[in-house]
N, C-alpha and C positions, 0 to 999 in steps of 0.2 A: 496506423495510429488514428483514433477516433477524435474528432473535434480538434481543439488546441490550434485554431487557424493563425493566431497571432504568432505563436511559437514557431509554427511550420513556416510562416511567411519569412520571419527574420532569418531563420537557418537556411531556407531555400535560397534567399537573395544572397546571403553572404557565401554560400557555396558556389553559386553561379558566377559571382564577381570574384571568386577566389580571394576572399577576405575573411575566411574563418578565423575565429580567435584561437590563441594557442591553448586557452583554458576556459572551459564553461562551467557554470554551476546551473543545473536544472533543478528547480526547486518548486515546492507545492505539495498539496496533500498526497497521501499515498494511493497508488493504483488509478492515476489519471493519465497516464502515458509518459511519464518522465523517462523510464528505463527503456520503454519502446523507441523514444525519439533518440536516446543515446545509442542504440543498437543501429538504427537507421543511418545516423550521422557516421558511425564507426564503419558501417557497410559502404557508404558513400565515398569514403577516404581511398578505399582500395578497389572499388568496383571497376570490373573491366567490361560492363555492359554498355549499351548506347545511351542510356539515360540512368544516371546514378541516384540511388541504389536500385539496380535492376531486381535484386532478390533472387535471381536465377543463376548468376554466374559462380564459378567455384570459390571466388573470393567472398561473395555475399554468403554463400551456403556455409562456408567454414566459419565466418563470423558468428552467424546465430546459432552454430552448433557447438560454439565454445572450442573450435579446433583450429582456428587461425593463430599461426605462431606470433603474428604481429598484434593481436588483441590480448591485452592484459586486463583482467576482470579481477577487481579486488573487493572483498566484502568481509563484513565482521564474522569471525569464525571463533569457536571455543579453541583454546590452547592446551595441547596435550601435557601430560605430566610426564610421560616416559615413552619409550620407543613403541611398545605394543599399543599404547593409546594413540600414538602418531599414526600408526598404520590403520587402526580403525577409523580414525577421523578422516584420513585420505580416502578410504572406501566410501564413507557416508558423504563426504563432499562430492566425490564423482558420481554417486547415485543421484544426489540432489541436482546435480548440473545436468545429468541425462534427462531427468524428469522436466526440468526447466526448459531444456531445448525443445521439447515436445509441447510444453504449455508454458509459454513465456511469461504468463500473468502469475505463476506460482511464486510466493515468497520463499526466500532460503532460511527457514527457521530451524533453531536448535533448541533443544529442551534444558540448555545450561547457559551460563554467561558467555557473551561474545565480546570481541573488540578487535580493531585493527592495530597492531603492535608495531614496535620499532623494527622488530625482525621482518614483518611483512613489508614494510616500507624499504628496508635494505635489500630484500629480495627483488622488489620491483626495481629499485635503482640500478642493481646489477644488470637487470635484463634491458633496461633503457640505455645503458652504456654501449649496447652493441646497435649496429645499423638494422634497418628493416629486413627481415628474412625473406618474405615472399612479395610483401605489398610496397606501396610508395610511402606509406606513412604507418606509424604505430599508434594505435588507439588504446588509450588508458580509461576505463570505465571504473569509477570507484563508487560503491554503493554505500549510503549511509557513512559519509566521510566524518560525521560527528561522532561516530563511534571510535575515532582514532585516540589512542592515548595521548598525553602530552608530549611524551617523547617522540612518538610517531608523527604528530602534527607538525612539530618544530623540524623534524627531518624531511617531511614531505614539502614543507615551505621552501627548503633550500632548492628542492628539484623544481619547484614552480618559478623560482627567481632566476634560475638558469637552465631554461627549457631547451631542448634539442629542436631544431627547425623541422625534424621529421617525426615529432610526437606532438599529438593533440590529447588533452586531458578533458574528461567529462565527469563531473562530480554530480551524482544524483542524490538529492538531499530532501527530507521532509522538514528538517528543523535548521534553517541556514543560520539562525542566531546562535547555535551551539557550536558554530565554527569559529576559529581564530579569525579576528578582523584582518590580519595580515593575508590569510588564504583568501577570504571573501574580496579584498581589494585587488587580488591578482587574476580574478575570474569575471568574465562576461556572464551576468546573470540573466537567465531566461525563466520566467515565471509560468507555471502551469495552473490552470484553474480546475475547479470541479466541472464535471460535464453536466450539461443539461440532462435532466431526467428522461426527456424525449430521445436523446441521443443514445443513452444506456439502453432504453427499452428497445428502440430500433436495432441496435447492433446485437442484442441478445436474441432477437426474434429472427432477424435475417441471417446472421452469420453463425448463430448457435442452435438454432431450431427449437427455441422455447416458445410455449404456448403464451399468449398475450398476458394472462392472469400471472403466471409464474414470473415472466419478464418484469411486469409492474411491481411486484412483490420485491424482486431482488433489486430493481432501481431504486425503490424506496428504502430498502435497508442499507444499500451501499452508499447512499447520499453522494451521488456524482462520481464514485469511483468505480469505473469498469472493472479494474483489476479485482477489487474485493468481491464484485458481483459474480465474476467468473469463478473465483475461488469457492464461493458458496454454491454453485451449481448442483454439486453432488451431495448436498447436505439435505436432511428431511426437514425442510423449512415448515411445511404445513403442520407437522408435530410441534415444532417449536413456536409457530403462531397460536396453535391451540393451548400450549403451556402458557404463553404470554397472556392470553384471555382469561384463563383460568386463575393466574396468579393475580391479575388485576381485580377481578370479580371477588376473590376471596379477601384481598385487602380491603377494598371499599365495604365489604359486608362484615368486615371484622371477624372473619373465621380465621383467626391467627395461627392456629395448629396447621391447617391446610396451606396457609400462605408460607409458612416456614418450611414445610415439606416441600413445596414447590420451589421455593428459592435454593434449598439444598441441592435439588436436581438440577436446577438452571445453572448453578455455579460450579458444577462438577466436571465441566469440560471446557478446555481453552477456547476462548472466542464467543462461547455461548452466552455469558451475561450481557455482552454488548448487544448481540443479536436480539435476545429477549427484551432488552430495554427499548431499543428501536421499534420492535413489533408492538410493545406495550403502547409507546407513544403514537405509532400510526393508528392503532385502534382507537385511541382516545380522540385523536385528530378527526378521524372518519366519523366518529359518533357525534361530534358537534353539530356537523350538516350531513346527517347520513343520506345515502342515495338510496332509491328504492331496491336496488339489485344488491346492497349491502350485505355483507356477511352476517350469520346468525349472531356472533359475538358483538359485533358493532350495533345491530339494531337492539340487542338486549341492554347493552351499556347506555344507549341513547334514552331508552324508556326509564332506565333506572335513576339517571341523574339529570339535574338541570344544566342549562348552558353555563351558568357562572362556575357551577362545580366542575364541570368538565375543563373550562378555561384554568382553573386552579390546578387541576391534576396535570394538565399538560405544562404548566409552569414548574410544578415540581419534578416533572420527569426531565424537563430540561436541566434543572439544577443537578439532578442525579447523573445526567449524561455527562455535564461537565466534571462532576466529581469523579466519575469512572475514568475519564480521560486523564486525570490527574493521579491515578493509582490509589484512589480510595478504595477500601475493600469492597469488591463486587457484592457481597452479601449485604453490606450497609446501604449501598446504592439502590438495590432492588427493593429493599424495605421501605426506603424513603419514597421510591417511585410509586409503590402499590398501596401504601398505607397513609392516609391522611393524619394519623396520630404520631408520626415520626417527626421530630423536631428538626426543621431545617438546618439549624446551626450545628447539628451533629455533622454535617457534610463540609 
């Protein structure tokens, strides 16, 4: 786990002094190490190595490969309409978990609505009624607990109220305010912060072999989320950066037909509007104080606009970024970001 020294210090001390809480809430932005920390703690609970978690013993290996019978990994999933759909879903989940075992930073995404339902919690409760099968403890990792239905949350609360001494719960959450206050009150909260840009760059270069320019671009786009940076490694980001530069220039030069064509292309793929918007913002910020070795699109933009104009553009982009995070239509957000004629109030 990269960074997060405060969180690691708290957990390490609690583990060494045998004072682990029964229930934890790891919260903070996505991709900053919350889930990695949850798995390291789950490994430590049953590790048979000299220093836990060793990562090498059979208990540790089974935990990170989702094969440990005392690890219960709960996350939001679609819910099937019939038996045939149920079988397909089981195969899809198995494939996703196999990929995640190889690349732990991957998100478990589905192309349809997901939830943690009362049935999911009942299955968990049934498993927790038994004693640990192989290890000393059972570890329950719940991803996005805010996705529980009301029924599921109330049922889970009862489990937290009467915990087994052989079970530890770790809730991994981006939005803790969406949880029931009664669930929050029963968890020890550990906050995870965005990573420093330098930490992300160093990890990408040293552990994943990226060249410095690509590492810096990914670190900038991910805004302190190493997980998001790793998920973007296989994308053609240079092409998307070119698209962002062309889109920004088309808007500023009021070539609206070209601008809308580029926006349609940018919004045609999941996740791309956010990346293109971040790239546009990065280009504009670089253009305010361009370095001699800056890219052609940055130098061109710096010559085209004055400092106050660029400052106003970056402010508009921040507004568009906020709107996009609140599920405003990506098309409208990109229009507002690259065209000074779009009225802010529309967002």
